VOVEXLO-214454 format. One line per 3 residues: their letters; for each residue x, z, y of C-alpha. Coordinates in steps of 0.25 Angstrom, whole numbers, plus 5000, padded with zeros to 4 digits. Example, Ala and Ser with C-alpha at 12.3 -4.5 7.8 and 13.67 -1.06 7.14 Angstrom:
as	5049,5031,4982; 5055,5029,4996
//
This chain:
mip	5000,5000,5000; 5004,4997,5014; 5001,5009,5024
vpg	4996,5005,5037; 5001,5013,5049; 4996,5013,5063
feg	4983,5020,5061; 4988,5034,5058; 4977,5045,5060
rri	4967,5034,5064; 4953,5031,5058; 4952,5017,5053
avf	4939,5011,5048; 4941,5003,5035; 4929,4995,5031
glg	4928,4987,5018; 4935,4994,5006; 4939,4982,4997
rsg	4953,4979,4994; 4958,4978,5008; 4950,4989,5014
lta	4953,5000,5005; 4968,4996,5005; 4968,4996,5020
ara	4962,5010,5020; 4973,5015,5011; 4984,5008,5019
lka	4978,5014,5032; 4977,5028,5026; 4992,5027,5021
gga	4996,5024,5035; 4989,5036,5041; 4976,5030,5045
lpv	4962,5037,5043; 4954,5025,5036; 4939,5027,5036
lwd	4933,5018,5025; 4920,5011,5023; 4914,5000,5014
dsv	4900,4995,5011; 4903,4998,4996; 4901,5012,4991
ssr	4911,5010,4979; 4921,5006,4990; 4919,5018,4998
mqa	4919,5027,4986; 4933,5021,4982; 4938,5024,4996
eae	4933,5038,4995; 4939,5040,4982; 4953,5036,4988
gfv	4951,5047,4999; 4947,5038,5011; 4937,5042,5022
ved	4925,5033,5019; 4915,5033,5031; 4903,5025,5034
ltv	4908,5016,5045; 4894,5012,5049; 4892,5026,5055
adw	4906,5030,5058; 4912,5033,5072; 4920,5020,5075
sgf	4927,5026,5087; 4936,5034,5078; 4942,5022,5071
sal	4954,5015,5075; 4952,5002,5068; 4943,4995,5057
vls	4950,4989,5045; 4940,4979,5040; 4938,4973,5027
pga	4941,4958,5028; 4928,4956,5020; 4920,4961,5032
plt	4917,4951,5043; 4924,4953,5056; 4916,4943,5064
hpk	4907,4934,5055; 4896,4932,5051; 4896,4945,5059
phw	4905,4956,5061; 4905,4968,5051; 4899,4980,5056
tvd	4912,4987,5056; 4918,4977,5065; 4907,4979,5075
kah	4910,4994,5074; 4925,4992,5076; 4922,4983,5088
eag	4913,4994,5094; 4924,5004,5092; 4935,4995,5098
iei	4944,4996,5086; 4952,4985,5079; 4947,4978,5066
igd	4958,4975,5056; 4961,4972,5041; 4971,4975,5030
iel	4980,4963,5034; 4981,4969,5048; 4984,4983,5043
far	4995,4977,5034; 5001,4970,5047; 5001,4983,5054
ala	5008,4990,5043; 5019,4980,5042; 5020,4980,5058
alp	5022,4995,5058; 5035,4994,5049; 5049,4993,5056
egq	5052,4978,5058; 5063,4978,5048; 5054,4984,5037
rpr	5042,4974,5038; 5040,4965,5026; 5036,4951,5028
vva	5022,4945,5026; 5017,4932,5022; 5002,4930,5025
itg	4993,4919,5019; 4979,4914,5024; 4971,4902,5022
tng	4958,4897,5017; 4964,4892,5004; 4977,4894,4997
kst	4981,4908,5003; 4980,4916,4989; 4989,4905,4982
tta	4999,4905,4994; 4999,4920,4994; 5002,4921,4980
lig	5012,4910,4980; 5020,4916,4991; 5020,4929,4984
wvl	5025,4922,4972; 5036,4914,4978; 5041,4926,4986
kqa	5042,4935,4974; 5049,4925,4966; 5059,4924,4977
glt	5062,4939,4975; 5054,4945,4988; 5046,4957,4987
vhv	5032,4952,4989; 5018,4958,4991; 5006,4949,4990
ggn	4992,4953,4994; 4981,4953,5005; 4969,4944,5002
igi	4976,4941,4989; 4977,4952,4978; 4982,4965,4985
gvl	4977,4970,4998; 4988,4969,5008; 4989,4984,5011
alp	4989,4987,4996; 5003,4979,4995; 5016,4987,4994
ept	5021,4994,5006; 5030,4985,5015; 5045,4984,5012
pea	5054,4976,5021; 5057,4965,5010; 5043,4963,5006
vyv	5034,4951,5009; 5019,4952,5009; 5012,4940,5006
iev	4997,4942,5011; 4985,4933,5009; 4976,4935,5021
ssy	4961,4931,5023; 4955,4926,5036; 4946,4939,5035
qld	4959,4947,5035; 4965,4939,5046; 4953,4942,5055
ltt	4957,4957,5054; 4972,4955,5058; 4979,4955,5072
tfa	4994,4958,5069; 4996,4952,5055; 5009,4944,5057
pdv	5014,4939,5043; 5028,4933,5043; 5023,4921,5036
ail	5008,4917,5038; 5001,4906,5030; 4988,4899,5033
tni	4986,4890,5020; 4974,4882,5025; 4961,4883,5032
spd	4947,4878,5028; 4933,4883,5031; 4931,4896,5024
hld	4925,4910,5027; 4919,4904,5040; 4907,4913,5039
rhg	4917,4925,5041; 4925,4919,5052; 4914,4912,5060
gme	4919,4898,5059; 4931,4889,5056; 4938,4892,5069
eyv	4937,4907,5066; 4942,4906,5052; 4954,4898,5056
aak	4957,4908,5067; 4956,4919,5056; 4966,4912,5048
arl	4975,4910,5060; 4976,4925,5062; 4987,4925,5052
fqa	4996,4920,5062; 4992,4928,5074; 5003,4938,5074
qgp	5014,4931,5068; 5027,4931,5076; 5037,4919,5079
aal	5045,4923,5066; 5033,4922,5057; 5029,4909,5050
alv	5015,4902,5049; 5013,4893,5038; 5000,4885,5040
gtd	4993,4875,5031; 4989,4863,5040; 4981,4853,5032
eew	4968,4858,5039; 4966,4856,5053; 4964,4871,5055
gla	4978,4875,5049; 4984,4864,5057; 4978,4870,5070
ves	4982,4884,5066; 4997,4880,5064; 4997,4872,5077
kla	4993,4883,5085; 5003,4893,5078; 5014,4883,5081
vqg	5010,4882,5096; 5011,4897,5096; 5025,4896,5091
lrt	5023,4902,5077; 5032,4897,5067; 5023,4888,5058
trv	5024,4879,5045; 5013,4870,5041; 5009,4867,5027
ssa	5002,4854,5026; 4999,4842,5017; 5004,4832,5027
shs	5014,4833,5038; 5009,4836,5052; 5023,4833,5059
vrs	5022,4846,5067; 5031,4855,5074; 5030,4866,5063
eei	5037,4866,5049; 5028,4860,5039; 5027,4859,5024
vvs	5020,4847,5018; 5012,4848,5005; 5010,4835,4997
nga	5009,4831,4983; 5012,4845,4977; 5025,4846,4985
lav	5030,4853,4998; 5038,4846,5009; 5046,4857,5016
pgq	5054,4855,5028; 5069,4855,5024; 5067,4855,5009
dei	5064,4845,4998; 5050,4843,4994; 5045,4855,4985
alt	5037,4850,4973; 5027,4859,4967; 5024,4851,4955
qar	5030,4862,4946; 5021,4873,4953; 5010,4872,4943
slp	5002,4884,4950; 5002,4876,4963; 4994,4863,4961
grh	4988,4855,4972; 4991,4853,4987; 4985,4866,4991
naq	4995,4874,4982; 5006,4865,4987; 5002,4870,5001
naa	5002,4885,4996; 5016,4882,4990; 5020,4877,5004
fay	5016,4890,5011; 5023,4898,5000; 5036,4890,5001
aas	5036,4892,5017; 5032,4906,5016; 5043,4909,5006
lal	5054,4902,5014; 5050,4910,5026; 5052,4923,5019
gvs	5066,4919,5014; 5064,4913,5001; 5072,4901,4997
hda	5067,4887,4995; 5070,4887,4981; 5064,4900,4978
ave	5052,4897,4985; 5050,4884,4977; 5053,4891,4964
gll	5042,4901,4968; 5032,4890,4971; 5034,4883,4958
sfp	5033,4896,4949; 5020,4902,4956; 5011,4906,4945
gla	4998,4903,4953; 4986,4911,4958; 4974,4916,4950
hrm	4961,4908,4953; 4969,4898,4962; 4972,4885,4954
etv	4975,4894,4942; 4976,4887,4928; 4969,4898,4919
gtl	4969,4890,4906; 4969,4877,4898; 4961,4872,4887
grv	4965,4859,4880; 4968,4850,4891; 4960,4857,4901
rfv	4966,4866,4912; 4957,4877,4919; 4961,4880,4934
nds	4955,4892,4941; 4954,4890,4956; 4943,4900,4958
kat	4949,4904,4971; 4944,4891,4977; 4932,4897,4984
nad	4930,4885,4994; 4931,4870,4994; 4944,4869,5000
aar	4951,4878,4990; 4944,4870,4979; 4949,4857,4985
qal	4963,4862,4983; 4961,4864,4968; 4953,4851,4966
tsy	4964,4843,4972; 4974,4848,4963; 4968,4841,4951
drs	4965,4826,4949; 4953,4830,4941; 4946,4843,4937
fwi	4934,4849,4931; 4930,4858,4943; 4922,4871,4942
agg	4916,4874,4956; 4906,4883,4963; 4902,4897,4967
rak	4897,4901,4980; 4899,4889,4989; 4906,4890,5003
agg	4902,4882,5015; 4903,4867,5012; 4904,4869,4997
idd	4912,4858,4990; 4909,4847,5001; 4923,4846,5004
led	4927,4843,4990; 4920,4830,4988; 4933,4822,4989
lfp	4938,4829,4976; 4925,4828,4968; 4931,4815,4961
rvv	4943,4824,4956; 4932,4833,4949; 4929,4828,4935
eaf	4917,4837,4934; 4913,4850,4942; 4907,4862,4936
lig	4899,4870,4946; 4896,4885,4946; 4889,4896,4955
eaa	4881,4895,4967; 4887,4882,4972; 4885,4874,4959
gpf	4873,4867,4964; 4878,4864,4978; 4892,4859,4972
aar	4884,4851,4962; 4877,4844,4973; 4889,4842,4981
lgd	4897,4836,4969; 4886,4825,4968; 4890,4815,4958
aph	4903,4821,4955; 4902,4827,4940; 4898,4841,4940
ris	4889,4851,4933; 4883,4865,4937; 4890,4875,4927
gdm	4885,4887,4934; 4895,4898,4929; 4910,4898,4927
ata	4910,4899,4911; 4901,4887,4910; 4909,4879,4921
vqq	4922,4881,4913; 4916,4877,4900; 4910,4865,4905
aye	4922,4861,4913; 4931,4863,4901; 4922,4854,4892
aaa	4922,4843,4902; 4937,4844,4905; 4941,4844,4890
atg	4932,4832,4887; 4940,4823,4895; 4952,4825,4886
ree	4961,4825,4899; 4969,4837,4905; 4959,4842,4914
vvl	4957,4854,4924; 4945,4863,4925; 4946,4869,4939
lsp	4938,4881,4944; 4939,4879,4959; 4925,4884,4964
aaa	4925,4880,4979; 4916,4891,4981; 4916,4906,4982
sfd	4914,4915,4969; 4904,4925,4974; 4891,4919,4967
qyp	4897,4922,4953; 4909,4930,4955; 4915,4941,4964
dfe	4927,4933,4968; 4935,4920,4965; 4944,4929,4956
vrg	4933,4933,4946; 4928,4918,4946; 4942,4913,4943
eaf	4943,4923,4931; 4929,4919,4926; 4935,4905,4926
raa	4947,4910,4918; 4938,4917,4908; 4929,4905,4906
vla	4942,4896,4904; 4948,4906,4894; 4934,4907,4887
lga	4935,4892,4883; 4948,4895,4876; 4958,4890,4886
tpl	4972,4894,4886; 4974,4904,4898; 4986,4901,4908
aps	4992,4910,4918; 4990,4906,4932; 4998,4893,4935
//
């Protein structure tokens, strides 16, 4: 755990006692603060009380006695409307912050020579893979690395800082909305496409939330920005004008003032180096994974890793569960779990990685459904549709071969039978292009349901690859 100083003897309201909230309360208490906790869930409040925390109904509390509100990223800050705790904090004139901001302040309180380095990653898609990939490369190079944040362990639950350590942190737009002083040594924006617009109020606000990752960076820091989309290009251009050190990662050279890594045909064109081929990196298929590799390569070099060590780390990466994860094979059929593809843009990245696939899609559709994937329908031999979106997705597929399977087990069975009947090497791809919440609590559980259905067929299981 990372103790958070700066609030000694002061009462801090903490709302939302999930992974980040309860960890924040522990870190505040360890730093000398007096956290006062509340959650709508009775079981969460009981857990907090069992740990010895003060649990007080914040709906009737005297907010004039609080110095700050630590808000769960799951509670809306502005849209569709502010959470009631946000209104009370504004009325009391106190700041509203989150666990990432507490982490930033804990590091800033250390003497300059004692501070660890921080790599932070955000983006609509690819941030979890990029986070895990950077952590892997740095560990293979012999660095002391702690990986967490929006992936895996809450940031304040990571080990206490040591000067030689590197924190690799995935950060969501919700978390960034609650930061003011977070200043990573390397900040990465993988890409931007429309997502979570109901929580931010629109695309402009969503982009602004992502760009907060760079707001406190100094001249010695590095900003790595994906510029294939107009929004990322605009963010990088603005940062460059402000004098921040930037590197673009793109699929086509923009001939710009900043450094640039160009991704094409599964290879990286890096300034001053021979082209880096990723054909041997079996866990990094597709253009999107080449972009993830470009971010990991540039971040690693910025932290002192050699070119050769960085490339070796990329090629040996074992992969991330639920993201283009080969879970098994049966005969000539390979089963790929991309359950983390909860929107069309993420599914596009998977579909473009294969010339043909038997596609399992559906769940709770997001705005636009699969409209933006129409150009990829010819790559789909047949689609097998599940969940609430099965009907709308079927209508959108039109004459493209598809059937409504309904549930995961049925979809896996039908997709396998159709794939095996071709006699060719085929891929059954779960890339839902939709949220999981109609049938599963999260994408991880959905991915495990896919894995279980695949193994139930008698497939030979594989480690993530």
